[in-house]
C-alpha atoms as an extended CHARMM CRD file, in Angstrom:
* protein
*
       264  EXT
         1         1  MET       CA             -4.3560000000      -30.4030000000        9.0900000000  PROA      1               0.0000000000
         2         2  THR       CA             -2.8530000000      -29.2770000000        5.7840000000  PROA      2               0.0000000000
         3         3  THR       CA             -4.3970000000      -29.5220000000        2.3470000000  PROA      3               0.0000000000
         4         4  LYS       CA             -2.7780000000      -30.8860000000       -0.7700000000  PROA      4               0.0000000000
         5         5  THR       CA             -1.2800000000      -28.2110000000       -2.9970000000  PROA      5               0.0000000000
         6         6  GLY       CA              0.3400000000      -28.2520000000       -6.4140000000  PROA      6               0.0000000000
         7         7  ARG       CA              2.9310000000      -25.9150000000       -7.8500000000  PROA      7               0.0000000000
         8         8  PHE       CA              2.8380000000      -24.4710000000      -11.3360000000  PROA      8               0.0000000000
         9         9  GLU       CA              4.3980000000      -21.6440000000      -13.3250000000  PROA      9               0.0000000000
        10        10  VAL       CA              2.9830000000      -18.6960000000      -15.2480000000  PROA      10              0.0000000000
        11        11  ARG       CA              5.1690000000      -17.1110000000      -17.9100000000  PROA      11              0.0000000000
        12        12  HSD       CA              4.6290000000      -13.4260000000      -18.5710000000  PROA      12              0.0000000000
        13        13  ASP       CA              6.6970000000      -10.4760000000      -19.7740000000  PROA      13              0.0000000000
        14        14  GLY       CA              9.8770000000      -12.5630000000      -19.7990000000  PROA      14              0.0000000000
        15        15  VAL       CA              9.3300000000      -13.5930000000      -16.1770000000  PROA      15              0.0000000000
        16        16  THR       CA              8.5070000000      -17.0090000000      -14.7450000000  PROA      16              0.0000000000
        17        17  ILE       CA              6.0340000000      -16.6010000000      -11.9010000000  PROA      17              0.0000000000
        18        18  SER       CA              5.9800000000      -19.4020000000       -9.3440000000  PROA      18              0.0000000000
        19        19  ALA       CA              2.4790000000      -20.2270000000       -8.0900000000  PROA      19              0.0000000000
        20        20  SER       CA              0.6690000000      -22.8020000000       -5.9580000000  PROA      20              0.0000000000
        21        21  ARG       CA             -2.9230000000      -23.9850000000       -5.8050000000  PROA      21              0.0000000000
        22        22  GLY       CA             -4.8090000000      -26.0700000000       -3.2800000000  PROA      22              0.0000000000
        23        23  GLY       CA             -7.8130000000      -26.2850000000       -1.0150000000  PROA      23              0.0000000000
        24        24  ARG       CA            -11.5160000000      -26.6240000000       -1.5510000000  PROA      24              0.0000000000
        25        25  GLY       CA            -14.4700000000      -24.3180000000       -2.0640000000  PROA      25              0.0000000000
        26        26  ARG       CA            -14.8200000000      -20.9690000000       -3.7180000000  PROA      26              0.0000000000
        27        27  PRO       CA            -11.8510000000      -19.5450000000       -5.6410000000  PROA      27              0.0000000000
        28        28  LEU       CA             -9.5170000000      -17.1350000000       -3.8460000000  PROA      28              0.0000000000
        29        29  VAL       CA             -6.3330000000      -15.5240000000       -5.1580000000  PROA      29              0.0000000000
        30        30  LEU       CA             -3.8860000000      -14.2810000000       -2.5300000000  PROA      30              0.0000000000
        31        31  CYS       CA             -1.5890000000      -11.5120000000       -3.7820000000  PROA      31              0.0000000000
        32        32  PRO       CA              1.5130000000      -10.8580000000       -1.6690000000  PROA      32              0.0000000000
        33        33  GLY       CA              2.9860000000       -7.4960000000       -0.8540000000  PROA      33              0.0000000000
        34        34  LEU       CA              6.4130000000       -6.0960000000       -1.5230000000  PROA      34              0.0000000000
        35        35  LEU       CA              9.2090000000       -8.1860000000        0.0590000000  PROA      35              0.0000000000
        36        36  THR       CA              6.6730000000      -10.9070000000        0.9290000000  PROA      36              0.0000000000
        37        37  THR       CA              6.7580000000      -14.4170000000       -0.5340000000  PROA      37              0.0000000000
        38        38  GLN       CA              4.5540000000      -17.4990000000       -0.6310000000  PROA      38              0.0000000000
        39        39  ALA       CA              6.7330000000      -18.9150000000        2.1240000000  PROA      39              0.0000000000
        40        40  ASP       CA              5.9160000000      -15.9420000000        4.3480000000  PROA      40              0.0000000000
        41        41  LEU       CA              2.1990000000      -16.4020000000        3.6190000000  PROA      41              0.0000000000
        42        42  HSD       CA              2.2430000000      -20.1770000000        4.1820000000  PROA      42              0.0000000000
        43        43  GLU       CA              0.2570000000      -20.1870000000        7.4410000000  PROA      43              0.0000000000
        44        44  LEU       CA             -2.4200000000      -17.8310000000        6.1290000000  PROA      44              0.0000000000
        45        45  ALA       CA             -2.7480000000      -19.7430000000        2.8510000000  PROA      45              0.0000000000
        46        46  GLU       CA             -3.0870000000      -23.0950000000        4.6320000000  PROA      46              0.0000000000
        47        47  LEU       CA             -5.7930000000      -21.7390000000        6.9140000000  PROA      47              0.0000000000
        48        48  LEU       CA             -7.7150000000      -20.2920000000        3.9780000000  PROA      48              0.0000000000
        49        49  ARG       CA             -7.5300000000      -23.5950000000        2.1020000000  PROA      49              0.0000000000
        50        50  HSD       CA            -10.0030000000      -25.1210000000        4.5370000000  PROA      50              0.0000000000
        51        51  ASP       CA            -12.6930000000      -22.8710000000        3.0290000000  PROA      51              0.0000000000
        52        52  PHE       CA            -11.3530000000      -21.8210000000       -0.3780000000  PROA      52              0.0000000000
        53        53  ASP       CA             -9.6190000000      -23.0610000000       -3.4990000000  PROA      53              0.0000000000
        54        54  VAL       CA             -6.5620000000      -20.8490000000       -2.9200000000  PROA      54              0.0000000000
        55        55  VAL       CA             -3.9860000000      -19.6800000000       -5.4450000000  PROA      55              0.0000000000
        56        56  THR       CA             -0.8520000000      -17.9910000000       -4.1470000000  PROA      56              0.0000000000
        57        57  PHE       CA              2.1750000000      -16.7980000000       -6.0900000000  PROA      57              0.0000000000
        58        58  ASP       CA              5.4960000000      -14.9980000000       -5.8300000000  PROA      58              0.0000000000
        59        59  LEU       CA              5.8490000000      -11.6060000000       -7.4630000000  PROA      59              0.0000000000
        60        60  ARG       CA              8.7450000000      -11.1550000000       -9.8790000000  PROA      60              0.0000000000
        61        61  GLY       CA             12.0640000000      -11.1040000000       -8.0660000000  PROA      61              0.0000000000
        62        62  HSD       CA             10.5260000000      -12.7390000000       -4.9930000000  PROA      62              0.0000000000
        63        63  GLY       CA             10.6790000000      -16.3070000000       -3.6870000000  PROA      63              0.0000000000
        64        64  ARG       CA             10.7960000000      -18.8840000000       -6.4620000000  PROA      64              0.0000000000
        65        65  SER       CA              9.8390000000      -16.4580000000       -9.2440000000  PROA      65              0.0000000000
        66        66  SER       CA             12.5550000000      -15.3090000000      -11.6070000000  PROA      66              0.0000000000
        67        67  PRO       CA             14.2560000000      -11.9030000000      -11.5790000000  PROA      67              0.0000000000
        68        68  ALA       CA             13.2050000000       -9.1760000000      -13.9950000000  PROA      68              0.0000000000
        69        69  ASP       CA             14.5050000000       -6.0600000000      -15.6670000000  PROA      69              0.0000000000
        70        70  ARG       CA             11.6860000000       -3.9320000000      -14.2500000000  PROA      70              0.0000000000
        71        71  TYR       CA             10.2940000000       -3.6810000000      -10.7370000000  PROA      71              0.0000000000
        72        72  THR       CA              7.6100000000       -1.0690000000      -11.2760000000  PROA      72              0.0000000000
        73        73  PHE       CA              4.0140000000       -0.9160000000      -10.1310000000  PROA      73              0.0000000000
        74        74  GLU       CA              2.7810000000       -1.6400000000      -13.6570000000  PROA      74              0.0000000000
        75        75  ALA       CA              5.1200000000       -4.6270000000      -13.9440000000  PROA      75              0.0000000000
        76        76  PHE       CA              3.8240000000       -6.1340000000      -10.6980000000  PROA      76              0.0000000000
        77        77  LEU       CA              0.2460000000       -5.4420000000      -11.7960000000  PROA      77              0.0000000000
        78        78  GLY       CA              1.0010000000       -7.3580000000      -14.9840000000  PROA      78              0.0000000000
        79        79  ASP       CA              2.1280000000      -10.3220000000      -12.8670000000  PROA      79              0.0000000000
        80        80  LEU       CA             -1.1930000000      -10.3670000000      -11.0120000000  PROA      80              0.0000000000
        81        81  ASP       CA             -3.1550000000       -9.9960000000      -14.2450000000  PROA      81              0.0000000000
        82        82  ALA       CA             -1.2540000000      -12.9180000000      -15.7870000000  PROA      82              0.0000000000
        83        83  VAL       CA             -1.8920000000      -15.2080000000      -12.8050000000  PROA      83              0.0000000000
        84        84  LEU       CA             -5.5890000000      -14.3730000000      -12.7830000000  PROA      84              0.0000000000
        85        85  ALA       CA             -5.8740000000      -14.9740000000      -16.5310000000  PROA      85              0.0000000000
        86        86  GLU       CA             -4.2510000000      -18.3880000000      -16.0490000000  PROA      86              0.0000000000
        87        87  VAL       CA             -6.1720000000      -19.7100000000      -13.0510000000  PROA      87              0.0000000000
        88        88  ALA       CA             -9.4780000000      -17.9160000000      -12.5920000000  PROA      88              0.0000000000
        89        89  PRO       CA            -12.2290000000      -19.0910000000      -14.9390000000  PROA      89              0.0000000000
        90        90  ARG       CA            -14.6710000000      -17.9920000000      -12.2310000000  PROA      90              0.0000000000
        91        91  ALA       CA            -14.4420000000      -14.5990000000      -10.5710000000  PROA      91              0.0000000000
        92        92  PRO       CA            -12.3860000000      -15.1900000000       -7.3980000000  PROA      92              0.0000000000
        93        93  LEU       CA            -12.2960000000      -13.4330000000       -4.0830000000  PROA      93              0.0000000000
        94        94  LEU       CA             -9.1310000000      -11.3500000000       -4.4430000000  PROA      94              0.0000000000
        95        95  VAL       CA             -7.0860000000      -10.8760000000       -1.2650000000  PROA      95              0.0000000000
        96        96  GLY       CA             -4.0730000000       -8.5750000000       -1.3000000000  PROA      96              0.0000000000
        97        97  HSD       CA             -1.5830000000       -7.4430000000        1.3390000000  PROA      97              0.0000000000
        98        98  SER       CA              0.1880000000       -4.0660000000        1.2360000000  PROA      98              0.0000000000
        99        99  LEU       CA              1.3420000000       -3.5560000000       -2.3770000000  PROA      99              0.0000000000
       100       100  GLY       CA             -0.8110000000       -6.5850000000       -3.2150000000  PROA      100             0.0000000000
       101       101  ALA       CA             -3.8790000000       -4.6870000000       -1.9780000000  PROA      101             0.0000000000
       102       102  ASP       CA             -3.1010000000       -1.7840000000       -4.3090000000  PROA      102             0.0000000000
       103       103  LEU       CA             -2.6450000000       -4.2190000000       -7.1950000000  PROA      103             0.0000000000
       104       104  ALA       CA             -5.9870000000       -5.8390000000       -6.3470000000  PROA      104             0.0000000000
       105       105  VAL       CA             -7.8100000000       -2.4850000000       -6.4340000000  PROA      105             0.0000000000
       106       106  HSD       CA             -6.2540000000       -1.5720000000       -9.7880000000  PROA      106             0.0000000000
       107       107  HSD       CA             -7.1470000000       -4.9640000000      -11.2630000000  PROA      107             0.0000000000
       108       108  ALA       CA            -10.7270000000       -4.8030000000       -9.9970000000  PROA      108             0.0000000000
       109       109  ALA       CA            -11.2120000000       -1.2550000000      -11.2980000000  PROA      109             0.0000000000
       110       110  GLY       CA             -9.9110000000       -2.2760000000      -14.7110000000  PROA      110             0.0000000000
       111       111  HSD       CA            -11.8110000000       -5.5910000000      -14.8490000000  PROA      111             0.0000000000
       112       112  PRO       CA            -15.1310000000       -4.8980000000      -13.0760000000  PROA      112             0.0000000000
       113       113  ASP       CA            -16.6190000000       -8.3510000000      -13.6970000000  PROA      113             0.0000000000
       114       114  ALA       CA            -13.4560000000      -10.3440000000      -13.0170000000  PROA      114             0.0000000000
       115       115  VAL       CA            -13.5900000000      -10.5090000000       -9.2020000000  PROA      115             0.0000000000
       116       116  ALA       CA            -16.3160000000      -11.4040000000       -6.7280000000  PROA      116             0.0000000000
       117       117  GLY       CA            -14.9930000000       -9.1940000000       -3.9640000000  PROA      117             0.0000000000
       118       118  LEU       CA            -11.8730000000       -7.6930000000       -2.4190000000  PROA      118             0.0000000000
       119       119  VAL       CA            -10.2120000000       -8.1930000000        0.9480000000  PROA      119             0.0000000000
       120       120  LEU       CA             -7.4550000000       -5.6020000000        1.3460000000  PROA      120             0.0000000000
       121       121  VAL       CA             -4.9470000000       -6.1730000000        4.1330000000  PROA      121             0.0000000000
       122       122  ASP       CA             -3.0350000000       -3.0660000000        5.2270000000  PROA      122             0.0000000000
       123       123  GLY       CA             -2.7650000000       -1.4890000000        1.7960000000  PROA      123             0.0000000000
       124       124  ALA       CA             -4.5730000000        0.5030000000       -0.8990000000  PROA      124             0.0000000000
       125       125  ASN       CA             -5.1000000000        3.2840000000        1.6290000000  PROA      125             0.0000000000
       126       126  PRO       CA             -5.9250000000        6.7940000000        0.3260000000  PROA      126             0.0000000000
       127       127  ILE       CA             -3.8600000000        8.4920000000        3.0240000000  PROA      127             0.0000000000
       128       128  PRO       CA             -4.4080000000       12.2600000000        3.1680000000  PROA      128             0.0000000000
       129       129  GLU       CA             -0.6920000000       13.0890000000        3.5070000000  PROA      129             0.0000000000
       130       130  PRO       CA              2.2850000000       11.3190000000        1.8630000000  PROA      130             0.0000000000
       131       131  PHE       CA              4.5240000000        9.1680000000        4.0430000000  PROA      131             0.0000000000
       132       132  LEU       CA              7.5970000000        9.8960000000        1.9510000000  PROA      132             0.0000000000
       133       133  THR       CA              8.4290000000       13.5960000000        1.9810000000  PROA      133             0.0000000000
       134       134  GLU       CA             11.8350000000       15.0750000000        1.1930000000  PROA      134             0.0000000000
       135       135  ALA       CA             12.5310000000       15.1050000000        4.9150000000  PROA      135             0.0000000000
       136       136  ASP       CA             11.8420000000       11.3590000000        5.1330000000  PROA      136             0.0000000000
       137       137  LEU       CA             14.0970000000       10.3020000000        2.2560000000  PROA      137             0.0000000000
       138       138  PRO       CA             17.3130000000        9.9350000000        4.3140000000  PROA      138             0.0000000000
       139       139  GLU       CA             15.5000000000        7.6240000000        6.7540000000  PROA      139             0.0000000000
       140       140  PHE       CA             14.0370000000        5.5300000000        3.9470000000  PROA      140             0.0000000000
       141       141  ARG       CA             17.3890000000        5.3540000000        2.1260000000  PROA      141             0.0000000000
       142       142  ALA       CA             18.9750000000        4.0370000000        5.3090000000  PROA      142             0.0000000000
       143       143  MET       CA             16.1220000000        1.5370000000        5.6950000000  PROA      143             0.0000000000
       144       144  ALA       CA             16.5970000000        0.3920000000        2.1110000000  PROA      144             0.0000000000
       145       145  GLU       CA             20.3320000000       -0.0890000000        2.6190000000  PROA      145             0.0000000000
       146       146  GLY       CA             19.6330000000       -2.0580000000        5.7800000000  PROA      146             0.0000000000
       147       147  LEU       CA             17.5860000000       -4.4900000000        3.7290000000  PROA      147             0.0000000000
       148       148  ARG       CA             20.7100000000       -5.4930000000        1.7910000000  PROA      148             0.0000000000
       149       149  HSD       CA             21.7970000000       -7.7900000000        4.6340000000  PROA      149             0.0000000000
       150       150  GLU       CA             18.3340000000       -9.3510000000        4.9540000000  PROA      150             0.0000000000
       151       151  PHE       CA             18.2630000000      -10.0150000000        1.2240000000  PROA      151             0.0000000000
       152       152  ALA       CA             21.6910000000      -11.6600000000        1.4000000000  PROA      152             0.0000000000
       153       153  ARG       CA             20.6460000000      -13.9880000000        4.2390000000  PROA      153             0.0000000000
       154       154  ALA       CA             17.5850000000      -15.1870000000        2.3200000000  PROA      154             0.0000000000
       155       155  GLU       CA             19.3820000000      -15.6550000000       -1.0130000000  PROA      155             0.0000000000
       156       156  GLY       CA             18.7310000000      -19.0720000000       -2.5530000000  PROA      156             0.0000000000
       157       157  THR       CA             15.7380000000      -19.8020000000       -0.3030000000  PROA      157             0.0000000000
       158       158  ALA       CA             11.9690000000      -19.6580000000       -0.8490000000  PROA      158             0.0000000000
       159       159  ARG       CA             12.0550000000      -16.2800000000        0.9350000000  PROA      159             0.0000000000
       160       160  GLN       CA             14.6450000000      -14.6320000000       -1.2650000000  PROA      160             0.0000000000
       161       161  VAL       CA             14.1160000000      -11.1180000000       -2.6380000000  PROA      161             0.0000000000
       162       162  LEU       CA             16.1830000000      -10.1250000000       -5.6600000000  PROA      162             0.0000000000
       163       163  LEU       CA             15.3790000000       -6.4120000000       -5.6610000000  PROA      163             0.0000000000
       164       164  THR       CA             18.1150000000       -3.9340000000       -4.8370000000  PROA      164             0.0000000000
       165       165  PRO       CA             17.7450000000       -1.3060000000       -2.1100000000  PROA      165             0.0000000000
       166       166  GLN       CA             17.3030000000        1.2810000000       -4.8800000000  PROA      166             0.0000000000
       167       167  ASP       CA             14.5010000000       -0.8160000000       -6.3930000000  PROA      167             0.0000000000
       168       168  PHE       CA             12.8080000000       -0.8390000000       -2.9980000000  PROA      168             0.0000000000
       169       169  LEU       CA             13.1150000000        2.9240000000       -2.5550000000  PROA      169             0.0000000000
       170       170  ASP       CA             11.9700000000        3.7190000000       -6.0980000000  PROA      170             0.0000000000
       171       171  LEU       CA              8.9440000000        1.4460000000       -5.7890000000  PROA      171             0.0000000000
       172       172  ASN       CA              7.8900000000        2.9980000000       -2.4820000000  PROA      172             0.0000000000
       173       173  LEU       CA              8.0360000000        6.4290000000       -4.0870000000  PROA      173             0.0000000000
       174       174  GLU       CA              5.9310000000        5.1240000000       -6.9610000000  PROA      174             0.0000000000
       175       175  ILE       CA              3.3870000000        3.5820000000       -4.5770000000  PROA      175             0.0000000000
       176       176  GLU       CA              3.0390000000        6.9770000000       -2.8960000000  PROA      176             0.0000000000
       177       177  ALA       CA              2.0810000000        8.4880000000       -6.2540000000  PROA      177             0.0000000000
       178       178  VAL       CA             -0.2720000000        5.6180000000       -7.0710000000  PROA      178             0.0000000000
       179       179  ARG       CA             -2.1160000000        5.9490000000       -3.7560000000  PROA      179             0.0000000000
       180       180  SER       CA             -2.6550000000        9.6660000000       -4.3200000000  PROA      180             0.0000000000
       181       181  GLY       CA             -5.2410000000        8.7020000000       -6.9530000000  PROA      181             0.0000000000
       182       182  ILE       CA             -6.5660000000        5.4390000000       -5.5860000000  PROA      182             0.0000000000
       183       183  LEU       CA             -9.7550000000        6.9420000000       -4.1790000000  PROA      183             0.0000000000
       184       184  ASP       CA            -10.9730000000        7.4480000000       -7.7500000000  PROA      184             0.0000000000
       185       185  LEU       CA            -10.4560000000        3.7460000000       -8.4770000000  PROA      185             0.0000000000
       186       186  TYR       CA            -12.6630000000        2.6970000000       -5.5710000000  PROA      186             0.0000000000
       187       187  ARG       CA            -15.5060000000        4.5480000000       -7.2900000000  PROA      187             0.0000000000
       188       188  GLU       CA            -15.1420000000        2.1390000000      -10.2350000000  PROA      188             0.0000000000
       189       189  ILE       CA            -15.5900000000       -0.9930000000       -8.0860000000  PROA      189             0.0000000000
       190       190  ASP       CA            -19.0950000000       -2.3020000000       -7.4450000000  PROA      190             0.0000000000
       191       191  ARG       CA            -18.0340000000       -5.4790000000       -5.6340000000  PROA      191             0.0000000000
       192       192  PRO       CA            -17.8990000000       -5.9400000000       -1.8300000000  PROA      192             0.0000000000
       193       193  VAL       CA            -14.7280000000       -4.5160000000       -0.2850000000  PROA      193             0.0000000000
       194       194  HSD       CA            -13.4360000000       -5.3650000000        3.1890000000  PROA      194             0.0000000000
       195       195  LEU       CA            -10.3570000000       -3.7280000000        4.7150000000  PROA      195             0.0000000000
       196       196  ILE       CA             -8.3060000000       -5.5000000000        7.3820000000  PROA      196             0.0000000000
       197       197  MET       CA             -5.9710000000       -2.8710000000        8.7670000000  PROA      197             0.0000000000
       198       198  SER       CA             -3.2620000000       -2.6770000000       11.4220000000  PROA      198             0.0000000000
       199       199  THR       CA             -3.4630000000       -0.1550000000       14.2340000000  PROA      199             0.0000000000
       200       200  SER       CA              0.3250000000        0.3720000000       14.1640000000  PROA      200             0.0000000000
       201       201  MET       CA              1.2230000000        0.2020000000       10.4950000000  PROA      201             0.0000000000
       202       202  ALA       CA              4.4360000000        2.1890000000       11.0830000000  PROA      202             0.0000000000
       203       203  GLY       CA              5.3650000000        0.2970000000       14.2460000000  PROA      203             0.0000000000
       204       204  ASN       CA              4.9210000000        0.8830000000       17.9590000000  PROA      204             0.0000000000
       205       205  GLY       CA              7.5370000000        3.5580000000       18.4820000000  PROA      205             0.0000000000
       206       206  ASP       CA              6.6270000000        6.5160000000       20.6540000000  PROA      206             0.0000000000
       207       207  ASP       CA              8.5130000000        9.0750000000       18.5420000000  PROA      207             0.0000000000
       208       208  ALA       CA              6.4410000000       11.8110000000       16.9420000000  PROA      208             0.0000000000
       209       209  ARG       CA              6.9920000000       10.7100000000       13.3330000000  PROA      209             0.0000000000
       210       210  THR       CA              5.8940000000        7.1030000000       13.9530000000  PROA      210             0.0000000000
       211       211  GLN       CA              2.8130000000        8.2460000000       15.8190000000  PROA      211             0.0000000000
       212       212  TRP       CA              1.9620000000       10.6740000000       13.0040000000  PROA      212             0.0000000000
       213       213  ARG       CA              2.3160000000        7.9260000000       10.3920000000  PROA      213             0.0000000000
       214       214  ASN       CA             -0.0730000000        5.6870000000       12.3080000000  PROA      214             0.0000000000
       215       215  ARG       CA             -2.5920000000        8.5380000000       12.6360000000  PROA      215             0.0000000000
       216       216  ASN       CA             -2.2240000000        9.2770000000        8.9170000000  PROA      216             0.0000000000
       217       217  TRP       CA             -2.8890000000        5.5960000000        8.1430000000  PROA      217             0.0000000000
       218       218  ARG       CA             -6.1160000000        5.6290000000       10.1640000000  PROA      218             0.0000000000
       219       219  ALA       CA             -7.1340000000        8.9470000000        8.6070000000  PROA      219             0.0000000000
       220       220  GLY       CA             -6.8170000000        7.4010000000        5.1500000000  PROA      220             0.0000000000
       221       221  VAL       CA             -9.2240000000        4.6060000000        6.0730000000  PROA      221             0.0000000000
       222       222  GLU       CA            -11.6610000000        7.0970000000        7.5760000000  PROA      222             0.0000000000
       223       223  ARG       CA            -11.4410000000        9.1550000000        4.3860000000  PROA      223             0.0000000000
       224       224  LEU       CA            -12.2610000000        6.0950000000        2.2690000000  PROA      224             0.0000000000
       225       225  VAL       CA            -15.2200000000        5.0710000000        4.4230000000  PROA      225             0.0000000000
       226       226  ARG       CA            -16.6610000000        8.5860000000        4.2830000000  PROA      226             0.0000000000
       227       227  GLU       CA            -16.4340000000        8.4790000000        0.4940000000  PROA      227             0.0000000000
       228       228  ARG       CA            -17.5270000000        4.8230000000        0.1360000000  PROA      228             0.0000000000
       229       229  PRO       CA            -19.7020000000        3.9600000000        3.1680000000  PROA      229             0.0000000000
       230       230  HSD       CA            -20.2840000000        0.3910000000        1.9750000000  PROA      230             0.0000000000
       231       231  VAL       CA            -16.5950000000       -0.4560000000        2.5280000000  PROA      231             0.0000000000
       232       232  ALA       CA            -16.3100000000       -2.6400000000        5.6410000000  PROA      232             0.0000000000
       233       233  THR       CA            -13.3210000000       -2.2900000000        7.9590000000  PROA      233             0.0000000000
       234       234  SER       CA            -11.7140000000       -4.4550000000       10.6400000000  PROA      234             0.0000000000
       235       235  TRP       CA             -8.7620000000       -3.3370000000       12.7720000000  PROA      235             0.0000000000
       236       236  LEU       CA             -6.1460000000       -5.6170000000       14.3040000000  PROA      236             0.0000000000
       237       237  GLU       CA             -3.7640000000       -4.6490000000       17.1080000000  PROA      237             0.0000000000
       238       238  ALA       CA             -0.6990000000       -5.2960000000       14.9660000000  PROA      238             0.0000000000
       239       239  ASP       CA              1.9090000000       -3.7060000000       12.7440000000  PROA      239             0.0000000000
       240       240  HSD       CA              2.3900000000       -4.0810000000        8.9790000000  PROA      240             0.0000000000
       241       241  ARG       CA              3.5830000000       -7.6900000000        9.3690000000  PROA      241             0.0000000000
       242       242  LEU       CA              0.0640000000       -8.7740000000       10.3800000000  PROA      242             0.0000000000
       243       243  VAL       CA             -0.2260000000      -11.3280000000        7.5470000000  PROA      243             0.0000000000
       244       244  VAL       CA              2.5380000000      -13.2610000000        9.3330000000  PROA      244             0.0000000000
       245       245  THR       CA              1.8930000000      -12.4210000000       12.9780000000  PROA      245             0.0000000000
       246       246  HSD       CA             -1.9260000000      -12.5580000000       12.8910000000  PROA      246             0.0000000000
       247       247  ALA       CA             -2.6820000000      -15.1560000000       10.2050000000  PROA      247             0.0000000000
       248       248  PRO       CA             -5.4280000000      -16.9840000000       12.2130000000  PROA      248             0.0000000000
       249       249  GLU       CA             -7.2900000000      -13.7340000000       12.9200000000  PROA      249             0.0000000000
       250       250  ILE       CA             -7.1130000000      -12.6820000000        9.2630000000  PROA      250             0.0000000000
       251       251  ALA       CA             -8.2870000000      -16.1060000000        8.0800000000  PROA      251             0.0000000000
       252       252  ARG       CA            -11.2690000000      -15.9320000000       10.4640000000  PROA      252             0.0000000000
       253       253  LEU       CA            -12.2030000000      -12.4720000000        9.2370000000  PROA      253             0.0000000000
       254       254  ILE       CA            -12.0320000000      -13.5910000000        5.6010000000  PROA      254             0.0000000000
       255       255  HSD       CA            -14.1360000000      -16.6660000000        6.4230000000  PROA      255             0.0000000000
       256       256  ASP       CA            -16.7410000000      -14.5280000000        8.1900000000  PROA      256             0.0000000000
       257       257  VAL       CA            -16.9930000000      -11.7000000000        5.6610000000  PROA      257             0.0000000000
       258       258  GLN       CA            -17.2410000000      -13.9210000000        2.5920000000  PROA      258             0.0000000000
       259       259  ARG       CA            -20.3780000000      -15.7860000000        3.6460000000  PROA      259             0.0000000000
       260       260  PRO       CA            -22.9610000000      -13.1560000000        2.5880000000  PROA      260             0.0000000000
       261       261  TRP       CA            -21.2570000000      -12.6030000000       -0.7550000000  PROA      261             0.0000000000
       262       262  THR       CA            -22.2450000000      -14.2420000000       -3.9850000000  PROA      262             0.0000000000
       263       263  LEU       CA            -18.9300000000      -15.5560000000       -5.2730000000  PROA      263             0.0000000000
       264       264  ASP       CA            -20.0990000000      -18.1150000000       -7.8110000000  PROA      264             0.0000000000
């Protein structure tokens, strides 16, 4: 069964942000990650709408939202802030995936009374070692160039991404810098936090670098829990695409963890 949804637009910083709202129950705002659109999150959003009044949106340059001059972390954070200012008279449960999780942590740290709780899906991880070293840049440049063909295939659809490969590379470098200080932001958040993390964030390859990245990802979560023992964690046998491949499991976890919280 699907729930009735309505589309609307939020205008901010010269950008038109495409958003949707539907469902019933407590308010929830679902923030997508980099290269992820509302269309990609459709199954997860529909499942959540059985229990929540869900708002989803496309980041600038993604899906049905308009392109922009800037694709920086601060610009994307401004998009989230603008959507929340438009649609959230009550403090919502804020759910973010990947980059969206980092945006959610920054928003919650800067607006301590504006959210009821955070569910962070495979992002906002204070990893002890950076993923992107000088030695990794050639691999990531090649990955970014490979995205050019994917972007071209999705052009004109609800899954389009208007960023260039250089935008993608620059933003990943910026996210690395942002995550180096994210542990301090968790100390500013007094709301419930639940992590839903993938066991194979970097994929299932058996090469040494992939295995190290997955260990580094787990070590970041362990570091956070040592520092903030109240942070709850769930692990899924999945890679970084878990919001698409494991939507029912994520929806069940969000349903289960929200019940003890006071969200009104």
